[in-house]
Backbone as numpy.savetxt, mean C-alpha at the origin, in Angstrom:
# Nx Ny Nz CAx CAy CAz Cx Cy Cz
3.85 5.95 5.65 3.32 7.04 6.47 2.48 6.52 7.64
1.66 5.52 7.36 0.82 4.94 8.42 1.69 4.21 9.44
2.64 3.44 8.98 3.52 2.69 9.90 4.31 3.65 10.78
4.80 4.72 10.19 5.57 5.70 10.96 4.69 6.33 12.05
3.43 6.55 11.74 2.54 7.17 12.71 2.10 6.24 13.82
2.16 4.93 13.59 1.66 3.97 14.57 2.76 3.30 15.40
4.00 3.36 14.96 5.05 2.57 15.62 5.25 2.95 17.09
5.01 4.23 17.42 5.23 4.65 18.81 4.28 3.99 19.78
3.18 3.42 19.28 2.16 2.83 20.15 2.31 1.31 20.30
3.30 0.72 19.59 3.52 -0.71 19.71 4.05 -1.04 21.10
3.40 -2.00 21.74 3.79 -2.36 23.10 2.96 -1.67 24.16
2.21 -0.64 23.75 1.32 0.05 24.70 -0.12 -0.12 24.22
-0.52 0.69 23.26 -1.89 0.60 22.75 -2.02 -0.41 21.61
-0.91 -0.82 21.05 -0.91 -1.83 19.98 -0.10 -3.04 20.40
-0.70 -4.21 20.23 0.04 -5.44 20.51 1.03 -5.73 19.39
0.55 -5.62 18.15 1.41 -5.85 16.99 1.04 -4.85 15.90
1.99 -4.62 15.00 1.79 -3.75 13.85 2.50 -4.39 12.67
1.75 -4.64 11.59 2.32 -5.36 10.44 2.02 -4.63 9.16
3.04 -4.44 8.35 2.87 -3.90 7.01 2.97 -5.01 5.99
1.92 -5.20 5.20 1.93 -6.18 4.11 2.17 -5.41 2.82
3.27 -5.70 2.16 3.78 -4.83 1.11 3.72 -5.49 -0.27
3.28 -4.70 -1.24 3.26 -5.13 -2.64 4.69 -5.27 -3.17
4.93 -6.26 -4.02 6.29 -6.50 -4.54 6.27 -6.61 -6.07
5.65 -5.63 -6.73 5.59 -5.66 -8.20 6.37 -4.53 -8.84
7.09 -3.74 -8.05 7.83 -2.59 -8.59 8.86 -3.06 -9.63
8.89 -2.35 -10.77 9.87 -2.70 -11.80 10.63 -1.48 -12.31
10.56 -0.38 -11.55 11.24 0.84 -11.98 12.38 1.21 -11.05
13.20 2.14 -11.49 14.28 2.68 -10.67 15.25 1.64 -10.18
15.79 1.89 -8.98 16.77 0.99 -8.37 16.20 -0.41 -8.18
14.97 -0.50 -7.69 14.36 -1.82 -7.46 14.26 -2.61 -8.75
13.83 -1.96 -9.82 13.71 -2.64 -11.10 15.04 -3.14 -11.63
16.07 -2.33 -11.46 17.40 -2.74 -11.93 17.92 -3.95 -11.16
17.76 -3.93 -9.83 18.21 -5.05 -9.01 17.38 -6.31 -9.31
16.12 -6.10 -9.58 15.25 -7.23 -9.92 15.72 -7.89 -11.21
16.05 -7.08 -12.20 16.50 -7.63 -13.49 17.90 -8.24 -13.37
18.78 -7.59 -12.62 20.18 -8.04 -12.56 20.39 -9.25 -11.65
19.60 -9.34 -10.56 19.85 -10.38 -9.57 18.68 -11.33 -9.36
17.54 -11.03 -9.97 16.39 -11.92 -9.81 15.78 -11.89 -8.43
16.02 -10.81 -7.67 15.42 -10.68 -6.34 14.08 -9.96 -6.45
13.27 -10.08 -5.40 12.06 -9.28 -5.35 12.46 -7.82 -5.19
11.66 -6.90 -5.73 12.02 -5.48 -5.62 12.07 -5.02 -4.17
13.20 -4.48 -3.72 13.36 -4.18 -2.29 12.89 -2.79 -1.87
12.60 -1.89 -2.82 12.38 -0.48 -2.48 11.25 -0.23 -1.50
10.06 -0.75 -1.78 8.92 -0.51 -0.89 9.14 -1.18 0.47
9.75 -2.36 0.45 10.08 -3.06 1.69 11.03 -2.19 2.52
12.05 -1.65 1.85 13.04 -0.80 2.55 12.36 0.40 3.19
11.49 1.07 2.46 10.81 2.26 2.99 10.00 1.93 4.24
9.35 0.77 4.23 8.53 0.38 5.39 9.40 0.00 6.58
10.53 -0.65 6.33 11.45 -0.99 7.41 11.97 0.29 8.07
12.36 1.25 7.27 12.87 2.52 7.80 11.77 3.24 8.57
10.54 3.20 8.06 9.43 3.86 8.75 9.20 3.28 10.13
9.46 1.99 10.30 9.25 1.31 11.58 10.49 1.32 12.48
11.59 1.88 11.99 12.82 1.84 12.77 12.66 2.64 14.06
13.32 2.16 15.09 13.21 2.78 16.41 13.83 4.16 16.42
14.87 4.34 15.62 15.55 5.63 15.57 15.84 5.97 14.12
15.06 6.88 13.57 15.25 7.25 12.17 16.36 8.29 12.03
17.54 7.95 12.57 18.66 8.87 12.51 19.71 8.36 11.53
20.91 8.07 12.02 22.02 7.75 11.12 21.77 6.47 10.33
21.40 5.37 11.02 21.21 4.11 10.31 20.08 4.21 9.29
19.00 4.89 9.66 17.90 5.04 8.73 18.32 5.86 7.52
19.07 6.93 7.79 19.56 7.75 6.67 20.49 6.94 5.78
21.27 6.04 6.39 22.15 5.17 5.61 21.34 4.26 4.70
20.26 3.67 5.23 19.41 2.79 4.43 18.78 3.54 3.27
18.47 4.82 3.49 17.80 5.61 2.46 18.79 6.33 1.54
20.08 6.28 1.88 21.07 6.99 1.08 21.09 6.46 -0.36
21.01 7.39 -1.31 21.00 7.03 -2.72 22.28 7.55 -3.38
23.03 6.66 -4.02 24.29 7.04 -4.64 24.02 8.00 -5.80
24.64 9.19 -5.77 24.38 10.18 -6.82 25.17 9.92 -8.11
26.21 9.12 -8.02 27.06 8.87 -9.18 27.74 7.53 -9.03
28.54 7.18 -10.02 29.27 5.92 -9.97 28.76 4.94 -11.00
29.65 4.34 -11.74 29.27 3.40 -12.78 28.55 2.19 -12.17
27.28 2.04 -12.47 26.49 0.94 -11.93 25.86 1.23 -10.59
26.36 2.25 -9.87 25.83 2.57 -8.55 24.82 3.72 -8.58
24.96 4.61 -9.53 24.12 5.79 -9.59 22.63 5.43 -9.55
21.92 6.06 -8.62 20.48 5.82 -8.50 20.10 4.73 -7.52
21.05 3.88 -7.15 20.74 2.82 -6.19 20.76 3.38 -4.77
19.89 2.85 -3.92 19.93 3.21 -2.50 20.72 2.13 -1.77
21.39 2.54 -0.69 22.18 1.59 0.08 21.30 0.48 0.63
20.12 0.83 1.12 19.22 -0.18 1.68 18.80 -1.23 0.67
18.55 -0.80 -0.56 18.21 -1.76 -1.61 19.36 -2.73 -1.87
20.58 -2.19 -1.91 21.75 -3.03 -2.15 21.96 -4.00 -0.98
21.74 -3.51 0.24 21.92 -4.38 1.41 20.90 -5.51 1.40
19.65 -5.21 1.15 18.61 -6.25 1.11 18.91 -7.27 0.01
19.39 -6.79 -1.12 19.74 -7.69 -2.21 20.90 -8.60 -1.81
21.92 -8.01 -1.18 23.08 -8.80 -0.74 22.66 -9.83 0.31
21.82 -9.41 1.25 21.36 -10.34 2.29 20.54 -11.48 1.69
19.72 -11.16 0.69 18.93 -12.20 0.03 19.83 -13.18 -0.70
20.91 -12.67 -1.30 21.86 -13.53 -2.00 22.60 -14.42 -1.00
23.00 -13.85 0.13 23.78 -14.60 1.13 22.94 -15.68 1.79
21.73 -15.32 2.18 20.88 -16.25 2.92 20.04 -17.14 2.00
19.86 -16.70 0.75 19.00 -17.44 -0.17 17.53 -17.32 0.19
17.20 -16.33 1.01 15.84 -16.19 1.52 15.52 -14.70 1.68
14.59 -14.20 0.87 14.27 -12.78 0.90 13.68 -12.37 2.25
12.86 -13.25 2.83 12.28 -12.90 4.14 13.35 -12.84 5.20
14.34 -13.72 5.15 15.42 -13.66 6.12 16.21 -12.37 5.96
16.33 -11.90 4.72 16.99 -10.61 4.48 16.22 -9.49 5.16
14.90 -9.54 5.09 14.07 -8.53 5.74 14.25 -8.59 7.25
14.22 -9.80 7.80 14.37 -9.96 9.25 15.71 -9.41 9.74
16.77 -9.64 8.95 18.08 -9.13 9.33 18.10 -7.61 9.31
17.52 -7.03 8.27 17.46 -5.56 8.18 16.62 -4.99 9.31
15.53 -5.66 9.67 14.70 -5.21 10.79 15.49 -5.22 12.10
16.32 -6.25 12.25 17.14 -6.35 13.46 18.15 -5.21 13.52
18.75 -4.89 12.39 19.76 -3.82 12.34 19.14 -2.49 12.75
17.91 -2.24 12.30 17.26 -0.95 12.55 16.36 -0.97 13.78
16.29 -2.09 14.50 15.46 -2.20 15.71 14.04 -1.71 15.45
13.38 -2.35 14.49 12.06 -1.88 14.10 11.01 -2.24 15.14
9.93 -1.45 15.17 8.78 -1.73 16.03 7.65 -2.20 15.10
7.50 -3.49 14.99 6.51 -4.03 14.08 7.16 -5.00 13.12
6.40 -5.39 12.09 6.89 -6.35 11.11 6.55 -5.87 9.70
7.44 -6.20 8.77 7.20 -5.91 7.36 7.20 -7.24 6.61
6.11 -7.51 5.91 5.96 -8.79 5.21 5.62 -8.56 3.74
6.32 -9.24 2.84 5.90 -9.17 1.44 4.59 -9.92 1.26
3.72 -9.43 0.39 2.45 -10.11 0.15 2.66 -11.48 -0.46
3.74 -11.63 -1.23 4.08 -12.89 -1.87 5.59 -12.94 -2.07
6.12 -14.14 -2.19 7.54 -14.30 -2.54 7.70 -14.67 -4.00
6.60 -14.66 -4.75 6.62 -14.98 -6.17 7.00 -13.74 -6.97
7.87 -13.93 -7.95 8.27 -12.84 -8.83 7.16 -12.61 -9.85
6.36 -11.58 -9.64 5.21 -11.33 -10.51 5.26 -9.96 -11.15
4.52 -9.81 -12.24 4.43 -8.54 -12.96 2.99 -8.09 -13.05
2.81 -6.78 -13.13 1.49 -6.22 -13.37 1.22 -6.12 -14.86
-0.02 -6.34 -15.22 -0.45 -6.17 -16.60 -1.84 -5.53 -16.57
-2.04 -4.48 -17.35 -3.31 -3.77 -17.34 -3.81 -3.54 -18.76
-5.13 -3.39 -18.86 -5.76 -3.05 -20.14 -6.51 -1.74 -19.97
-6.21 -0.80 -20.84 -6.86 0.49 -20.78 -8.19 0.50 -21.51
-8.95 1.58 -21.34 -10.25 1.72 -22.00 -10.11 1.68 -23.51
-8.95 2.07 -24.02 -8.70 2.07 -25.46 -8.40 0.67 -25.99
-8.19 -0.28 -25.08 -7.80 -1.63 -25.46 -6.30 -1.86 -25.39
-5.54 -0.81 -25.17 -4.08 -0.92 -25.09 -3.67 -1.70 -23.85
-2.65 -2.54 -24.00 -2.13 -3.34 -22.89 -0.87 -2.68 -22.34
-0.80 -2.60 -21.02 0.36 -2.02 -20.34 1.05 -3.11 -19.53
2.33 -3.28 -19.78 3.11 -4.33 -19.12 4.04 -3.72 -18.08
3.92 -4.16 -16.83 4.80 -3.71 -15.77 4.23 -2.55 -14.99
4.63 -2.46 -13.72 4.08 -1.44 -12.83 4.33 -0.03 -13.33
5.53 0.23 -13.84 5.85 1.58 -14.31 4.93 2.00 -15.44
4.67 1.10 -16.37 3.79 1.41 -17.50 2.35 1.57 -17.05
1.92 0.73 -16.11 0.54 0.81 -15.60 0.32 2.14 -14.88
1.30 2.56 -14.10 1.17 3.79 -13.33 1.21 5.05 -14.15
1.64 4.96 -15.39 1.69 6.14 -16.26 0.85 5.93 -17.52
-0.19 5.10 -17.41 -1.01 4.76 -18.58 -1.65 5.99 -19.22
-2.12 6.92 -18.39 -2.72 8.12 -18.92 -4.13 7.94 -19.46
-4.76 6.82 -19.17 -6.15 6.59 -19.56 -6.81 5.72 -18.49
-8.14 5.67 -18.53 -8.86 4.84 -17.56 -8.47 3.38 -17.76
-8.24 2.68 -16.67 -7.85 1.27 -16.73 -9.07 0.39 -16.49
-9.30 -0.52 -17.42 -10.45 -1.42 -17.34 -10.14 -2.59 -16.42
-8.92 -3.11 -16.53 -8.56 -4.27 -15.71 -7.07 -4.26 -15.43
-6.72 -4.78 -14.26 -5.33 -4.96 -13.85 -5.18 -6.39 -13.39
-4.14 -7.07 -13.84 -3.93 -8.47 -13.49 -2.47 -8.70 -13.09
-2.25 -9.81 -12.40 -0.90 -10.25 -12.07 -0.48 -11.34 -13.03
0.79 -11.38 -13.33 1.36 -12.44 -14.15 2.57 -13.01 -13.41
2.51 -14.26 -12.87 1.43 -15.24 -13.01 0.17 -14.79 -12.28
-1.00 -15.30 -12.73 -2.28 -14.77 -12.27 -2.66 -15.10 -10.83
-2.16 -16.15 -10.25 -2.57 -16.52 -8.89 -1.34 -16.96 -8.08
-0.43 -16.02 -7.79 0.76 -16.39 -7.02 0.40 -16.79 -5.59
1.21 -17.65 -5.01 0.99 -18.05 -3.62 1.28 -16.87 -2.71
0.41 -16.65 -1.74 0.64 -15.59 -0.75 1.72 -16.03 0.23
2.37 -15.05 0.84 3.34 -15.34 1.89 2.56 -15.68 3.15
2.76 -16.87 3.70 1.97 -17.39 4.81 1.82 -16.44 5.98
2.91 -15.86 6.50 2.77 -14.94 7.65 1.90 -13.72 7.34
1.88 -13.27 6.09 1.01 -12.14 5.72 -0.45 -12.54 5.82
-0.77 -13.76 5.38 -2.14 -14.27 5.48 -2.55 -14.35 6.94
-1.67 -14.89 7.78 -1.97 -15.05 9.21 -2.18 -13.69 9.88
-1.37 -12.70 9.51 -1.50 -11.37 10.10 -2.84 -10.74 9.75
-3.28 -10.90 8.51 -4.56 -10.33 8.09 -5.73 -11.01 8.80
-5.65 -12.32 8.92 -6.74 -13.06 9.57 -6.88 -12.68 11.05
-5.77 -12.33 11.69 -5.79 -12.03 13.11 -5.94 -10.54 13.42
-6.02 -9.71 12.39 -6.00 -8.26 12.58 -7.27 -7.76 13.27
-7.12 -6.67 14.02 -8.26 -5.94 14.59 -8.73 -4.86 13.62
-7.82 -4.41 12.75 -8.15 -3.37 11.78 -7.25 -3.55 10.57
-7.82 -3.45 9.38 -7.06 -3.58 8.13 -7.14 -2.25 7.40
-5.98 -1.63 7.17 -5.89 -0.34 6.50 -5.34 -0.53 5.09
-6.04 0.01 4.11 -5.58 0.02 2.73 -5.14 1.43 2.38
-3.89 1.59 1.96 -3.42 2.91 1.57 -2.96 3.72 2.77
-2.71 5.04 2.54 -2.80 5.70 1.25 -1.72 5.21 0.31
-1.98 5.31 -0.97 -1.02 4.84 -1.95 -1.66 4.75 -3.32
-0.85 4.41 -4.30 -1.33 4.31 -5.68 -2.35 3.18 -5.79
-3.51 3.50 -6.32 -4.61 2.54 -6.35 -4.24 1.28 -7.13
-3.80 1.45 -8.37 -3.59 0.29 -9.24 -2.22 -0.35 -9.07
-1.24 0.40 -8.55 0.11 -0.14 -8.49 0.63 -0.39 -7.08
-0.12 0.04 -6.05 0.29 -0.24 -4.68 -0.75 -1.01 -3.88
-2.02 -0.64 -4.03 -3.07 -1.27 -3.23 -3.60 -2.54 -3.90
-3.97 -2.43 -5.17 -4.59 -3.58 -5.85 -3.70 -4.80 -6.01
-2.41 -4.65 -6.30 -1.59 -5.85 -6.53 -1.67 -6.89 -5.42
-1.68 -6.46 -4.17 -1.78 -7.43 -3.07 -3.15 -8.08 -3.02
-4.19 -7.30 -3.36 -5.56 -7.83 -3.34 -5.81 -8.80 -4.49
-4.95 -8.78 -5.50 -5.09 -9.70 -6.63 -4.51 -11.08 -6.32
-3.89 -11.22 -5.16 -3.37 -12.52 -4.73 -4.50 -13.26 -4.02
-4.99 -14.37 -4.55 -6.19 -15.02 -4.01 -6.17 -15.26 -2.51
-5.06 -15.76 -1.97 -5.01 -16.06 -0.53 -5.03 -14.81 0.33
-4.48 -13.71 -0.18 -4.54 -12.44 0.55 -5.99 -11.96 0.60
-6.65 -12.02 -0.54 -8.05 -11.59 -0.60 -8.94 -12.46 0.28
-8.71 -13.77 0.26 -9.51 -14.68 1.08 -9.27 -14.45 2.57
-8.03 -14.08 2.92 -7.73 -13.79 4.33 -8.51 -12.57 4.80
-8.62 -11.57 3.96 -9.40 -10.38 4.31 -10.87 -10.73 4.41
-11.34 -11.58 3.52 -12.74 -12.02 3.58 -13.02 -12.78 4.88
-12.06 -13.60 5.31 -12.26 -14.39 6.52 -12.17 -13.54 7.78
-11.43 -12.46 7.70 -11.23 -11.63 8.87 -12.52 -10.91 9.26
-12.68 -10.69 10.56 -13.80 -9.92 11.06 -13.42 -8.45 11.26
-12.17 -8.11 10.94 -11.72 -6.73 11.12 -12.30 -5.82 10.06
-12.75 -4.63 10.44 -13.19 -3.65 9.44 -12.04 -3.29 8.50
-12.38 -3.04 7.25 -11.40 -2.65 6.25 -11.58 -1.17 5.95
-10.53 -0.40 6.15 -10.59 1.05 5.97 -9.69 1.45 4.81
-10.25 2.17 3.85 -9.47 2.73 2.76 -9.09 4.16 3.13
-7.79 4.42 3.25 -7.32 5.78 3.49 -7.15 6.43 2.12
-8.05 7.31 1.80 -8.10 7.88 0.46 -6.93 8.83 0.23
-6.35 8.76 -0.95 -5.30 9.71 -1.31 -5.85 11.13 -1.25
-4.98 12.08 -0.97 -5.39 13.47 -0.94 -5.72 13.98 -2.34
-4.92 13.57 -3.31 -5.04 14.07 -4.67 -5.06 12.91 -5.67
-5.61 13.17 -6.86 -5.53 12.16 -7.92 -4.09 12.08 -8.42
-3.73 10.95 -9.00 -2.38 10.74 -9.51 -2.39 10.81 -11.03
-1.73 11.82 -11.61 -1.70 11.95 -13.06 -1.20 10.68 -13.72
-1.95 10.21 -14.71 -1.56 9.01 -15.43 -2.16 7.74 -14.88
-2.61 7.78 -13.61 -3.13 6.55 -12.99 -4.57 6.69 -12.51
-4.89 7.75 -11.83 -6.26 7.91 -11.30 -6.86 9.25 -11.70
-6.54 9.73 -12.89 -7.06 11.01 -13.35 -8.58 11.07 -13.22
-9.08 12.14 -12.57 -10.51 12.44 -12.46 -11.30 11.37 -11.71
-10.64 10.42 -11.04 -11.36 9.38 -10.32 -11.85 9.91 -8.97
-13.13 9.69 -8.68 -13.73 10.09 -7.41 -13.50 9.00 -6.36
-13.94 9.27 -5.14 -13.86 8.26 -4.08 -14.67 7.03 -4.46
-15.86 7.23 -5.02 -16.69 6.10 -5.45 -16.02 5.34 -6.58
-15.34 6.04 -7.48 -14.61 5.37 -8.56 -13.52 4.45 -7.99
-12.86 4.90 -6.93 -11.84 4.06 -6.28 -12.48 2.78 -5.73
-13.62 2.94 -5.07 -14.32 1.77 -4.53 -14.77 0.84 -5.63
-15.26 1.41 -6.73 -15.74 0.58 -7.84 -14.59 -0.19 -8.48
-13.42 0.43 -8.57 -12.24 -0.26 -9.12 -11.86 -1.44 -8.23
-11.91 -1.25 -6.92 -11.61 -2.35 -6.00 -12.65 -3.47 -6.14
-13.91 -3.09 -6.20 -14.97 -4.11 -6.33 -14.85 -4.86 -7.64
-14.55 -4.15 -8.72 -14.44 -4.78 -10.03 -13.34 -5.83 -10.08
-12.28 -5.60 -9.31 -11.15 -6.52 -9.36 -11.20 -7.61 -8.29
-11.94 -7.38 -7.22 -11.98 -8.37 -6.14 -13.31 -9.12 -6.09
-14.34 -8.56 -6.73 -15.65 -9.20 -6.70 -16.42 -8.94 -5.43
-15.86 -8.11 -4.54 -16.49 -7.84 -3.25 -16.50 -6.34 -2.97
-17.42 -5.92 -2.12 -17.35 -4.59 -1.52 -16.54 -4.73 -0.24
-15.23 -4.80 -0.40 -14.34 -5.07 0.73 -14.33 -3.96 1.76
-14.45 -2.72 1.30 -14.21 -1.56 2.16 -15.44 -1.26 3.02
-15.23 -1.18 4.31 -16.30 -0.82 5.25 -16.33 0.67 5.53
-15.17 1.32 5.42 -15.06 2.72 5.82 -14.00 3.42 5.00
-14.22 4.70 4.71 -13.24 5.52 4.01 -12.79 6.62 4.95
-11.48 6.80 5.05 -10.90 7.86 5.85 -10.36 8.93 4.90
-10.81 10.17 5.08 -10.39 11.26 4.19 -9.98 12.48 5.02
-9.22 13.35 4.38 -8.88 14.62 5.02 -10.11 15.51 5.04
-10.47 15.97 6.24 -11.65 16.81 6.37 -11.34 18.20 6.89
-10.08 18.58 6.90 -9.69 19.91 7.38 -9.53 20.89 6.24
-8.93 22.05 6.52 -8.73 23.08 5.49 -7.70 22.65 4.44
-7.81 23.24 3.26 -6.89 22.99 2.15 -6.19 24.29 1.77
-4.86 24.27 1.62 -4.14 25.49 1.21 -4.34 25.74 -0.29
-4.97 26.85 -0.64 -5.29 27.13 -2.04 -4.06 27.23 -2.93
-2.96 27.76 -2.37 -1.75 27.91 -3.19 -1.26 26.55 -3.67
-1.31 25.55 -2.78 -0.87 24.21 -3.16 -1.80 23.59 -4.21
-3.10 23.78 -4.03 -4.06 23.20 -4.96 -3.84 23.73 -6.36
-3.52 25.01 -6.48 -3.29 25.60 -7.80 -2.07 25.00 -8.47
-0.99 24.85 -7.71 0.24 24.29 -8.29 0.04 22.83 -8.68
-0.73 22.09 -7.90 -1.01 20.70 -8.25 -1.87 20.61 -9.50
-2.83 21.53 -9.61 -3.72 21.52 -10.77 -2.94 21.71 -12.06
-1.84 22.43 -12.00 -1.01 22.65 -13.19 -0.37 21.35 -13.67
-0.24 20.38 -12.78 0.33 19.08 -13.17 -0.76 18.05 -13.48
-2.02 18.48 -13.41 -3.12 17.56 -13.70 -3.62 16.81 -12.49
-3.20 17.22 -11.28 -3.60 16.54 -10.05 -4.63 17.39 -9.32
-5.77 16.79 -8.97 -6.83 17.52 -8.29 -7.29 16.75 -7.05
-8.05 17.42 -6.19 -8.61 16.75 -5.02 -9.52 15.61 -5.46
-9.46 14.50 -4.74 -10.33 13.36 -5.05 -11.76 13.75 -4.65
-12.67 13.73 -5.63 -14.04 14.16 -5.39 -14.74 13.21 -4.44
-15.45 13.79 -3.50 -16.12 13.02 -2.45 -17.63 13.27 -2.51
-18.40 12.20 -2.59 -19.86 12.29 -2.60 -20.37 11.46 -1.42
-20.59 12.11 -0.26 -21.01 11.37 0.94 -22.27 10.54 0.74
-23.26 11.07 -0.02 -24.50 10.33 -0.22 -24.26 9.06 -1.03
-23.40 9.16 -2.04 -23.08 7.98 -2.86 -22.38 6.91 -2.02
-21.51 7.35 -1.10 -20.84 6.40 -0.21 -21.85 5.74 0.73
-22.78 6.54 1.23 -23.80 6.01 2.13 -24.66 4.96 1.43
-24.97 5.21 0.15 -25.78 4.25 -0.61 -25.03 2.94 -0.80
-23.71 3.00 -0.81 -22.91 1.78 -0.96 -22.66 1.09 0.38
-23.15 1.68 1.45 -22.97 1.09 2.78 -21.59 1.32 3.35
-20.89 2.35 2.85 -19.54 2.65 3.32 -19.58 3.85 4.25
-19.06 3.69 5.45 -19.03 4.78 6.41 -17.91 5.76 6.07
-18.17 7.02 6.31 -17.21 8.08 5.97 -16.66 8.69 7.25
-15.33 8.74 7.35 -14.66 9.36 8.48 -13.81 10.51 7.94
-14.14 11.75 8.34 -13.39 12.92 7.90 -12.63 13.50 9.07
-11.31 13.59 8.93 -10.44 14.14 9.99 -9.40 15.06 9.36
-8.82 15.88 10.18 -7.70 16.70 9.72 -6.47 15.81 9.64
-6.01 15.54 8.42 -4.91 14.61 8.21 -3.71 15.25 7.52
-3.81 16.55 7.22 -2.82 17.18 6.36 -1.59 17.64 7.14
-0.42 17.39 6.57 0.83 17.86 7.16 1.09 19.30 6.74
1.83 20.03 7.55 2.21 21.39 7.20 3.28 21.37 6.13
3.32 22.43 5.31 4.35 22.51 4.28 3.78 22.87 2.93
4.67 22.96 1.95 4.29 23.35 0.60 3.76 22.19 -0.23
3.94 20.96 0.26 3.44 19.79 -0.45 2.23 19.22 0.28
1.30 18.69 -0.48 0.11 18.08 0.11 0.44 16.64 0.49
0.65 16.42 1.76 1.04 15.12 2.27 0.25 14.82 3.54
0.03 13.53 3.80 -0.56 13.13 5.07 0.45 13.36 6.19
-0.05 13.68 7.36 0.77 13.81 8.55 0.77 12.46 9.27
1.94 11.89 9.46 2.02 10.53 10.01 1.45 10.47 11.43
1.70 11.49 12.25 1.20 11.48 13.63 -0.32 11.55 13.67
-0.88 12.38 12.80 -2.34 12.48 12.73 -2.95 11.16 12.27
-2.33 10.55 11.24 -2.82 9.26 10.76 -2.77 8.20 11.85
-1.67 8.19 12.60 -1.53 7.20 13.66 -2.59 7.35 14.73
-2.85 8.59 15.12 -3.85 8.83 16.17 -5.24 8.43 15.69
-5.59 8.79 14.45 -6.90 8.44 13.91 -7.02 6.93 13.76
-5.96 6.27 13.32 -5.99 4.81 13.16 -6.28 4.13 14.50
-5.70 4.64 15.57 -5.98 4.09 16.89 -7.44 4.28 17.27
-7.98 5.45 16.95 -9.40 5.70 17.22 -10.28 4.72 16.45
-9.91 4.48 15.19 -10.68 3.55 14.36 -10.59 2.13 14.90
-9.41 1.77 15.42 -9.25 0.44 15.97 -10.11 0.26 17.22
-10.19 1.30 18.02 -11.03 1.23 19.21 -12.49 1.05 18.81
-12.89 1.76 17.76 -14.23 1.59 17.25 -14.44 0.21 16.65
-13.37 -0.33 16.04 -13.47 -1.65 15.42 -13.72 -2.74 16.45
-13.23 -2.54 17.66 -13.45 -3.54 18.71 -14.92 -3.64 19.09
-15.65 -2.57 18.79 -17.08 -2.58 19.07 -17.88 -3.02 17.85
-17.22 -2.92 16.67 -17.89 -3.31 15.43 -17.07 -4.40 14.77
-17.55 -5.61 14.80 -16.86 -6.71 14.13 -17.77 -7.18 13.00
-17.35 -6.91 11.77 -18.20 -7.30 10.65 -18.16 -8.80 10.46
-19.25 -9.41 9.98 -19.22 -10.84 9.68 -18.27 -11.09 8.52
-17.57 -12.22 8.52 -16.67 -12.51 7.41 -17.43 -12.49 6.08
-16.77 -11.94 5.04 -17.36 -11.96 3.71 -17.38 -13.40 3.20
-18.24 -13.64 2.24 -18.29 -14.97 1.65 -17.05 -15.20 0.77
-16.53 -16.40 0.85 -15.43 -16.76 -0.02 -16.00 -17.28 -1.34
-15.36 -16.89 -2.41 -15.85 -17.27 -3.74 -14.90 -18.29 -4.34
-15.42 -19.44 -4.68 -14.62 -20.50 -5.30 -15.35 -20.99 -6.54
-14.69 -20.86 -7.67 -15.27 -21.38 -8.92 -16.64 -20.80 -9.25
-16.83 -19.52 -8.87 -18.08 -18.86 -9.22 -19.18 -19.08 -8.21
-18.95 -19.92 -7.20 -19.98 -20.17 -6.18 -19.51 -19.62 -4.86
-20.42 -19.08 -4.10 -20.07 -18.46 -2.82 -20.32 -19.43 -1.68
-19.36 -19.44 -0.75 -19.48 -20.30 0.43 -19.25 -19.43 1.67
-20.13 -19.55 2.64 -19.96 -18.76 3.87 -18.73 -19.26 4.61
């Protein structure tokens, strides 16, 4: 959603635009291709490539086309199959991404956070262990810890370089434990953010996610990030500050999804700046509007040029080094 909202400004108000994508998905088409071919899960990568495509018409629809039937094909998207085939042909997952980007004439870059085949593992408040992203995302209880297996995969070099050179780093919107945290659990990715002087902005989800972030407030999201990274990484939170359609809220409540509770004073005590804007898209579903997100992100970047935070301390072996 963020990439789609910002791509129109690449080459004018934006010099570069880069999406650093988590690669721990083990469900659906991506999970099947991962198990059958040993490739990194292509689904999230595919979605970001399509979001950055110059023309989201026929070719984009082709990449997103999902086979409704067929022995072995049902449920797979064409884009996932193409990325898998390109990875097999070239022997290089990043080269597969570059080829797909060329086909769709994307504005920007999509980079995997790592090229290591890793899995998520979480421990719930009950002590139960959840293996794999799908299980973690539907745990249905508070999660005490989330880890990667292997625990310290090598980051993808270009992703590290992009973060270090960024003017603004946006986290989310997305699933806290299964989309945002996995990349931050990669030591070199986290260290790159620490070294960067760019402000880090968390784009808060509109609603809690049943099974993953039930009843979690904005401060709870920040605390989960701090607990897993050892740092107060986030400088600013961006939230929807416009009207809410009551009819939608009622239908979401029936599924166990509620608005993420916001306590401005608690955020202020943590030193986190709060930015409230109208971010909601029209329609029966509560979704961010990509154009609104893009415009606000540009405003935040302009502000970031005036505010450059000092790099966070890097932590090695329990000792902090500036």
